[in-house]
C-alpha positions, 0 to 999 in steps of 0.5 A: 553465510547469513550476516548477523547485522542488517544494512539499513536502507535510506527511507528507514523510519525506525533504526532506534526501535529495531536496535532494541532487538536481538541482532538476529532478529533485526534482518527479519524485521527489516524484511517485513518492513517493520522499520517502514510503517508507511506501508502498512498504513497505505494497505490498511487505509482503503479497508478502514475507508469501506468500514467507515463508509459503509456504516461499521463505525462505531458499532464494529470499531474492533474490525478496524484493529483486525484489519490493522493487524492484517495490514501489518502482517500481509504487508510484511508477508508481500514484502518478503514474498517480493524480495524472495522473487526479486532478490537478483534485481534487488542486488542491481539497484543501490537503493535495494542492494542491501535488502536483507535477502539480496545482501545475504543477511537472511538465507532463502530458506529462512526467508520462506519461514518467515513468510509462512508465519506472517500468513499465519497472522493473516489467517488468524485475522481472516478467520475473524470475518464473514464467509463472504469476505473471506472469499473476496480475501482469498481472491486477491492471492493470485494478483498478490503472487503475480505482482512481484513479475509485473516490473519485468513485463510491463511498463505499469507495475503501479497499476497492478499494485493499484489492484492488490494494494486496495483489495481491503476496501472490497473485503471491508465493504462485504464484511460490513454490508454483506455484499458489494454495490456501487459505492463499494466498487467506486471506493475501490476504483478511486483507491486503484488511481490513488496507489498509481499515483503514489507509487509512481511518485515513490518510483522516481527514486530509482528512475536512473537504476531502473533504467539501467538494469531494465526494470519497468515502472510508470515513473519512466513510462511517463517520462516528463510528464510524471506531474501531469500523470500522477495529477490526472490519477489524483483527479480520477480518484477524487471523482470516483470517491466522489461518486462513492460518497454520493451514493451514501448521502446524495448531497453536496455536503459528501463532496465538500467532505473530500475538499481537504484531501483535494488540497493535500493532493494538489499540494503533492502535485504542485510542490513535487521535485522529481529528484533528491529526497522530495519523492519520499517525502510525498509519497510518505504524505499519503499516510495523511491523506489516507486520514483525511479520506477516512474522516470524509468516509466516517462523516458520510458513513455516520450520517 
C-alpha cells in the first residue's frame, strides 16, 4: 500500500514549499528531487557555460531558459530512473531508505509513469534545438541508462557521472556554434573532472553505509587521500577550462577570469572535513562555483 505522506531526507532544502502541495503530490516532488535544487543547477551550468563561451549571450539568451527547464526535467527523470533501479540498495542505506520508491510511498508503476511525464517535458526542450544538437543530446541516453549500475561494478561511478552530468556542455556548444571544436571539448573535459570532485565530496556522507552494503564510490577508492584526490580533480578541471578560454581569447586575461573559481576550489579542499555536515555544505557550494565559471565564460565569450 502506498503512503501519502513522504519521509523527508536530511538534505532537503524546501520542506515548507513542498508542504504547500497536495499530500498525494509530495512523494512525486521528492522523487524528482524538486526539494533539492542543487542537482539541476549542477546539470544546468555546463550547458550555460557552453552557450556563454560560444558567444550565444546575449543574442540567444532564451536558450539559457530552455536549458534550465530541460535540466530540471531531465535531472528529475534521472533521479526517478535511478531510484527505480536502486530501490533495493536505497532501502539498506540510512540516508536513502526514505526515498519514495524504496520506502513504498510511490509504487513502481507510478514511478515509471512519472518518469515518462518528465521525459516528455525534456522532449519539448529537445525540439527547440537545431538537429545537430538534438543528435548530440540523444547520444547521451545510453550513458544515462547505464549510470545507476556503475556503483555495483566499478569503484569510480563518479567518473561515469562526470560523462553524463556534463553532457549539456556538448549540446550547448553544438547548438550555438553548429559544430564541435577544441574549445568545446576542453570545456567538457574540465567539467568531467569537476563532477568527479564534487560528487566524491558528496559520497563522503555515505562511506560507512556504502562499505557495509557493497556500494562502490570514489570516496572509498581514495581512502585516506580524498582531499588530495579532490584537489587533483579541481586542478585538472581548471587546466582544461583554461585551455578552453584560451581558445576563445588567447590572452593571460582569459586565465585571470578563472582566478575567483580557483580560490573557491581551494577553499573547498583546504577546509574540507570528511564527516558531519561539511561534505554536504561543500557539495552545495559548487552551485556558486558554477556561477563563477559562467561569469568567466561570459566575459571571454563576449570579448
